[in-house]
N, C-alpha and C positions, 0 to 999 in steps of 0.2 A: 285767116286767123284761127289756130290751133287752139281749142279751149278745152280744159279739164274742169269738171265739177268736184269739189271736195264737200262732203255730205256727213252728217251725224248719224244718220240711219237711213236704210233704202225707203223707209215709209215717211220720212219727212216732207211734209207739205211744201215748204220752202225750198228744199232741195230738189224736188220733182219740178216745181213751178220754174225756178232759175234754168234747169236743164232744158225743160219744153220751151220756155221763152227765147233762149239763146237758139234754139233750133228754128223757131218761128221768124226770128230776124236774121236767118241765113248763117248762123254759127253753130252748126250742128257739133256738139262735143266730140272729141275724139275719144273720151272715157270719162268714168266716174269712179271716184275712189270713196267708199263709205264705210263708217263702222258698223259693226253688226247691229240688228234692230234692238237686241237687248243689250247694249252696252250699259254698264253700271253707271258710269259718270254721266252718260246722256239721260238716263232715267231718272237720277237723283236730282239733275238739273230741270227736268221737265216737271217733276214732282214739286219743286221748289217754286217754279213759276206758275203752274195751273192747279196744285194741290191734287191729292191722291185719287178723289173721286173722278175729276175731269181727266186726269191722265189715264185711268182705267178706261174711261169711255172712249177716249181717243184710240187706246190699243184696241179695244173690241171692234170699233169702225172700221180701222184699217188692216186688222187681221181676219175679219169675218167672211163669210161666203161672198164670192164675187158676183152679187145680185144688185149691186147699187149704182144707180145712174142719178139720184137726186141730190140736190145741192146740201141737204141737210148734213150729209156725211162729208163735207168739207168744213174742217174746223175753221179755216179763215176763209169766208165768202169772198173776200176781195181778190182771193187767187184763183177762182173759178175761171175767168177768161183764158187763164195759162192751163189749168189741169184738164178743162174739157175738151174732148175731142169727139171724132164721129161716132165712136163706140162707146162713149160713155165718159169716165173720168179716169185720169192717171192715178192708180192707187199705190203705186210703187216707183222707185227708180228703174226697175226692170222693165216696167210697163214702158216707160218713156224710152228707154234704151231700144227696146223691141220695134218701136215705131219708128225711131229715126235711125237706127243701126249703129250703135256704138256699145262698147263693153262696159260692165260694171264689175268692180273688183272690190270685195269686202275684206278688210284688213282689221284687226283688233286695234292697231295703233297707227294713225297716218304719218308717224315717223319712224315706222319699222323699216328694215332693210327691204322687205318685200314691197312696201307702199313705194319707196324711194326708187326701187327698180322699175316698177310699173310707170312712174312718172317719167322717169328718164326715158323709158320705152315708148311712151307717147311723145316725148319731146314737144310739150306744148309752147305757144307763145305765151299764153295766159292761163292762170287757175283762178277759179272763182270759189271762194269759200264760203259754205252756207251753214258750217258748224262742225263740231268734232274736236279733236285735241289742240293744245297750243302748240303751233307748228315751230319746229327748230329751223335754225339757219339752212341747213343742208336741203330741206324740203322747200323752203322760201326762194332760194336762188336757182332752183331747176327752170321755172318757167322764165322764158326771155324777159317778159314785160312784168313778171312779178305775180303775186297772189293777191286778187282784189277782195274786199270786204265792204259789206253795206252796214254802216253803223247808223243806228237811229237817233242821231243827234248830231248837232253842229260841232266839228272838231276845229280846234283843239279845246273848246269850252268845256264840253262834258265828254269825259272819257269813261269807259268802263261799263258796269252793269245797270240795269234799270234806267237806261238813259233817257228815254220820254219822261218818265216820272220824275226824274233829278232835274231835268229841263224846266218843267212846270214848277217845281219846288223853288228852284234858284231864279226863276224870272228870266230864263234864257230862252230866246226864241226856238220853237220846235224846228227840227231840220232833219235832214239825211246827208250823210258824207260817204261818198265812195272812195276809199283810200287803198294804198297799196300796203300790205301787211309787212312789218318788220318784227325785230326781236321784242319790242316794247308793247304796252297795252294802248292800242288804238293811237299810236304816234307815228305811223307811216305816212308817205307824203299823200297829198289830196288829189284826186283826179277831178270828182264832181263834187260840189257842196252846194245844196238847195235848201231854202227854208221850206217849211210844210205849212200850207196857208188853209188847210181844211180842218184845223182843230174843232172850230166851231159847229162842224157837222158831226163830230164824234159823240156817241151817246154814253161812253165809258172810257176807262183806261184801256180795257181790253179791245174795245173797239178803235181806239187810237192806234193801239200797237198793231193791229191787224191791217189797217189802213195804210200804215207806214211801211209795213213789211212789203205789201203789194207795190207802194210808190217806191221802195227801195229797189225793187227788182226791174222797174222802167228804167231807174237811174243807173243801174248796172248795164242795161243795155245801151243807155246813152253813153257811158264810159267805154264800153268795147267797140262800139262804132267809132268814137273819137280816137281811140288808140289805134284801130285798124285804119284809119286814115290819116292819121298822124296828126290830127287837129287839136288834140289835147296833150298836155304833158303833165307830169307828177310834180305838184308844187310842195316843198318842205312846208310843215305845219309852223304857224308862228309860234315865238315863245311867249308864254304868259307868266306874269309876275306871281301869280297864285295858282301853280298848277295843280290840279287835283285828280285822282282816279276815284270814281264812285263805285260802290259795291250794292248788292242787293238791298233794296228798300224795305225798311220794317213796315209792317202794314198800317200803323198809326200815321206814319209818314205818307204812305200810300194814299190814306184818306184825304190828308192835306192836299196832295196833288190833283187827286179827283175833284177837289173843290176849286181849285185853280181852273180845271178843264171847265166844270161848269160855267164858271166866271166867264171864260172865253167863247162858250156857247150863247151866253145871255148877252154878251158884249162883243160881236164878232168885229175884228179889226182887219182890214185888207192887208196882206203881208206882200211884199215883193221878193223875187227871188234874187240870190246873190250867187255869183259863180265861184 
């Protein structure tokens, strides 16, 4: 299985973790395509998600002197099993690439002709999207099996941004969906769909998202294995009567979502997985 990683920054923990996990599972990437570390759209998105202070701390941790081996330098502690190796912690996509022997290409736009040319040169069976630009059809159609995305909610019920929070606020079970990307917003066919049953263990919305990101990486591994063996197929999403796309949640609504999460901690209910 020839796999390419699409990443929002060479310092993205999630991108590094996905690349390392694929290699651990025997699917060493044939290449990775990343935006520059100071891409404006990525920076604005991270500041919106984390706030200016936390975004600054993250940048300092990633770009500081290479003397770091302790877990405090990993923003998402649940990614440590993927990022830690014999010599310490993978701090960048280039670190992962050197360890496993694949190339990393930086492009200012993942839809640019340069990016498209590299993707065609790699001739992947599958690409895994961990962040970056909204991909156009030309890029989406190059991998033989498409481009996979890990969405932190059950599809088609919760599409768009702030998906764990909207799930909590709307009373929709928390879940993770691995789907094949298309030109719509989280509308592509579903490969793996699983409920997330550990909400009662999460101390905050940040903790919830971090755990779900790590769980999503494992579900990506499940999807890649299934596609490689031919044991899974992409299933079109069901049509909903009230189909909605959600956007970044206001802080006041986030507070209500946090209360819902607290209730799930106080009254844990066993969840079963659905395929």
